PAVEXMI-227602 format. One record per residue: y, x, z of N, C-alpha, C in turn; residue number from 1. Coordinates in nm, 4 decimals. Each point is the difference from the previous one (the first is absolute). Example, Ala and Ser with C-alpha at 12.3 -4.5 7.8 and 13.67 -1.06 7.14 Angstrom:
BEGIN
+----------+----------+----------+----------+----------+----------+----------+----------+----------+-----+
:      n.Y :      n.X :      n.Z :     ca.Y :     ca.X :     ca.Z :      c.Y :      c.X :      c.Z :   i :
+----------+----------+----------+----------+----------+----------+----------+----------+----------+-----+
:  -0.5690 :   1.3190 :   0.7800 :   0.1190 :  -0.0890 :   0.0000 :   0.1200 :   0.0900 :   0.0000 :   1 :
:   0.1050 :  -0.0350 :  -0.0720 :   0.1190 :   0.0820 :   0.0060 :   0.1090 :  -0.0770 :   0.0730 :   2 :
+----------+----------+----------+----------+----------+----------+----------+----------+----------+-----+
END
This chain:
BEGIN
+----------+----------+----------+----------+----------+----------+----------+----------+----------+-----+
:      n.Y :      n.X :      n.Z :     ca.Y :     ca.X :     ca.Z :      c.Y :      c.X :      c.Z :   i :
+----------+----------+----------+----------+----------+----------+----------+----------+----------+-----+
:  -0.9614 :  -1.3514 :  -3.4170 :   0.1338 :   0.0507 :   0.0191 :   0.0020 :   0.0779 :   0.1340 :   1 :
:   0.0374 :   0.1271 :  -0.0017 :  -0.0006 :   0.0785 :   0.1239 :   0.1148 :  -0.0426 :   0.0929 :   2 :
:  -0.0259 :   0.0103 :   0.1305 :   0.1009 :  -0.0353 :   0.0994 :   0.1067 :   0.1066 :   0.0129 :   3 :
:  -0.0351 :   0.1234 :  -0.0195 :   0.0961 :   0.1099 :   0.0123 :  -0.0697 :   0.1324 :  -0.0291 :   4 :
:   0.0815 :   0.1035 :  -0.0086 :  -0.0514 :   0.1326 :  -0.0255 :   0.0547 :   0.0915 :   0.1089 :   5 :
:  -0.0913 :   0.0717 :   0.0650 :   0.0409 :   0.0943 :   0.1065 :   0.0262 :   0.1377 :  -0.0614 :   6 :
:   0.0959 :   0.0673 :   0.0579 :   0.0299 :   0.1364 :  -0.0442 :   0.0085 :   0.0873 :   0.1253 :   7 :
:  -0.0808 :   0.1032 :   0.0054 :   0.0030 :   0.0933 :   0.1139 :   0.0003 :   0.1430 :  -0.0551 :   8 :
:   0.1150 :   0.0661 :   0.0006 :   0.0042 :   0.1355 :  -0.0540 :  -0.0770 :   0.0978 :   0.0911 :   9 :
:  -0.0445 :   0.1098 :  -0.0565 :  -0.0675 :   0.1025 :   0.0787 :   0.1019 :   0.0618 :   0.0977 :  10 :
:  -0.0412 :   0.0152 :   0.1227 :   0.0860 :   0.0562 :   0.1019 :  -0.0263 :   0.1507 :   0.0120 :  11 :
:   0.1083 :   0.0756 :  -0.0033 :  -0.0149 :   0.1463 :   0.0140 :  -0.0128 :   0.0358 :   0.1478 :  12 :
:  -0.0795 :   0.0993 :   0.0292 :  -0.0251 :   0.0421 :   0.1369 :   0.1117 :   0.0918 :   0.0477 :  13 :
:   0.1153 :  -0.0580 :   0.0309 :   0.1117 :   0.0737 :   0.0563 :   0.0678 :  -0.0883 :   0.1038 :  14 :
:   0.0649 :   0.0593 :   0.0953 :   0.0705 :  -0.0727 :   0.1060 :  -0.0922 :  -0.1041 :   0.0651 :  15 :
:  -0.1155 :   0.0444 :   0.0499 :  -0.0914 :  -0.0928 :   0.0633 :   0.0171 :   0.0091 :   0.1510 :  16 :
:  -0.0319 :  -0.1117 :   0.0667 :   0.0083 :  -0.0087 :   0.1461 :  -0.1224 :   0.0606 :   0.0616 :  17 :
:   0.0132 :   0.0398 :   0.1263 :  -0.1167 :   0.0346 :   0.0801 :  -0.0860 :  -0.1248 :   0.0182 :  18 :
:  -0.1307 :   0.0153 :   0.0190 :  -0.0858 :  -0.1167 :   0.0079 :   0.0421 :  -0.1031 :   0.1094 :  19 :
:   0.0428 :   0.0469 :   0.1165 :   0.0381 :  -0.0927 :   0.1048 :   0.1247 :  -0.0783 :  -0.0378 :  20 :
:   0.0970 :   0.0636 :  -0.0646 :   0.1217 :  -0.0667 :  -0.0447 :  -0.0327 :  -0.0953 :  -0.1138 :  21 :
:  -0.0881 :   0.0396 :  -0.0898 :  -0.0399 :  -0.0848 :  -0.1125 :  -0.0617 :  -0.1302 :   0.0484 :  22 :
:  -0.0803 :   0.0039 :   0.1053 :  -0.0584 :  -0.1229 :   0.0531 :   0.1061 :  -0.0935 :   0.0546 :  23 :
:   0.0997 :   0.0542 :   0.0646 :   0.1078 :  -0.0820 :   0.0540 :   0.0897 :  -0.0588 :  -0.1115 :  24 :
:   0.0272 :   0.0792 :  -0.1036 :   0.0883 :  -0.0443 :  -0.1075 :  -0.0703 :  -0.0834 :  -0.1055 :  25 :
:  -0.1326 :   0.0095 :  -0.0086 :  -0.0738 :  -0.0805 :  -0.0967 :  -0.0124 :   0.0645 :  -0.1361 :  26 :
:   0.0439 :   0.1252 :  -0.0134 :  -0.0135 :   0.0745 :  -0.1243 :  -0.0049 :   0.1470 :   0.0301 :  27 :
:  -0.0691 :   0.0729 :  -0.0837 :  -0.0083 :   0.1455 :   0.0107 :   0.1195 :   0.0676 :  -0.0666 :  28 :
:   0.0574 :  -0.0683 :  -0.0984 :   0.1023 :   0.0604 :  -0.0823 :   0.1395 :  -0.0423 :   0.0462 :  29 :
:   0.0866 :   0.0980 :   0.0226 :   0.1386 :  -0.0235 :   0.0427 :   0.0738 :  -0.0850 :  -0.1017 :  30 :
:  -0.0240 :   0.0254 :  -0.1295 :   0.0708 :  -0.0721 :  -0.1072 :  -0.0295 :  -0.1490 :  -0.0022 :  31 :
:  -0.1155 :  -0.0394 :   0.0537 :  -0.0380 :  -0.1419 :   0.0011 :   0.0400 :  -0.0693 :   0.1294 :  32 :
:   0.0592 :   0.0705 :   0.0932 :   0.0391 :  -0.0574 :   0.1297 :   0.1390 :  -0.0627 :  -0.0155 :  33 :
:   0.0014 :  -0.1243 :  -0.0411 :   0.1255 :  -0.0727 :  -0.0251 :   0.0178 :  -0.1105 :   0.1042 :  34 :
:   0.1216 :  -0.0221 :   0.0462 :   0.0219 :  -0.1074 :   0.0968 :  -0.0173 :  -0.1369 :  -0.0655 :  35 :
:  -0.0358 :  -0.0984 :   0.0825 :  -0.0154 :  -0.1366 :  -0.0488 :   0.1401 :  -0.0576 :  -0.0171 :  36 :
:   0.0334 :  -0.0485 :  -0.1179 :   0.1340 :  -0.0474 :  -0.0294 :   0.0061 :  -0.1530 :  -0.0149 :  37 :
:  -0.1061 :  -0.0686 :   0.0402 :  -0.0038 :  -0.1451 :  -0.0132 :   0.0872 :  -0.0674 :   0.1039 :  38 :
:   0.0336 :  -0.1254 :  -0.0278 :   0.0865 :  -0.0755 :   0.0902 :  -0.0802 :  -0.0971 :   0.0837 :  39 :
:  -0.1307 :  -0.0075 :  -0.0187 :  -0.0815 :  -0.0934 :   0.0741 :  -0.0204 :  -0.1291 :  -0.0743 :  40 :
:  -0.0589 :  -0.0944 :   0.0673 :  -0.0313 :  -0.1308 :  -0.0609 :   0.1139 :  -0.0974 :   0.0285 :  41 :
:   0.0416 :  -0.0668 :  -0.1016 :   0.1064 :  -0.1001 :   0.0155 :  -0.0593 :  -0.1304 :   0.0571 :  42 :
:   0.0711 :  -0.0657 :   0.0901 :  -0.0512 :  -0.1282 :   0.0507 :  -0.0018 :  -0.1070 :  -0.1099 :  43 :
:  -0.0994 :  -0.0862 :   0.0037 :  -0.0108 :  -0.1014 :  -0.1048 :   0.0601 :  -0.1306 :   0.0445 :  44 :
+----------+----------+----------+----------+----------+----------+----------+----------+----------+-----+
END
């Protein structure tokens, strides 16, 4: 029984960051640069 299935669409080469900015942001593609929306870990 598989644990899960990954899906990664092909990324088009548009709206890319400069290499120095990409290293800071963690992605080359502007479209993938999304803010972290998590709330953190709840205390147990």
